[in-house]
N, C-alpha and C positions, 0 to 999 in steps of 0.2 A: 095881216100888216107886213112891213118889212123887216119886222126884228125876230130875232129868234130868241126865245126865253126857255130856258130848261128847269123843268120843275122835278125833282129827285123823290119829294115825298110821295108815294103812291095815293093817300087819302087826299091830299090838297089836290094832286092832280085830277082825280075822280070828281071832286067837289067842284073845281073850275070848269071840267068837262061837261058838268051838268047845267052850269049857267049858260044862257043864250049868248051867242057869238058877241053882240054889241056890248053886253055887260062885263063879259070874261075879257074883252080888250080894255075895259076901263080899269078893271082890278090889275090887270097885268101892267098897264101902263103906270098905274099910280105907284101900286107897292114892288114891281119887280124892276121897274126902269124909273122910278122916283120922280115922275112928273106931276106937275101941281095939277089942279082942274084945270085953270086957265090953259094950258100946255095942250093939255087932253082934248079940250072943248076946241081949239083952234084946229087939233090935228084931225078930230073926228068930224069937224064943221057943225057942232051942236051947242047950244048954250051952256054955260058954265054951270047954272043952277042944276041942269039936266044932268051933268056930268056928276055932281055933288049928290044928288037925290038918288041915280042910279048906284053910284058906289057905295053909299050908304045901306041902300037896300038889298044890293048885290052880298054884302059883308053879311048882313042877317041871314040872307040863304045860305051861304057859306057855313055859317054857324050853325044852322039847322041840321044841313047836310052831315057835319062832321060829327055833331052830337049823335046824329041816329046811327053813325056808322063806328062810334068810337069803340063799340066791343068787338068788331071784327077783326 
């Protein structure tokens, strides 16, 4: 996308890179650029409920990734 987002925490950056690009975009837009699900849906041309579902499931994936790598 046309936004530059800087992630300085190495573990968070690795977790985000482990996500598929479409899900990573949703997380970045929602939590780093403070966009609403409606704004993200319009930006990505998808249904708002899809954004909400992918955001929630991606957060679970990020949590699992980070818990699995917390000891490193």
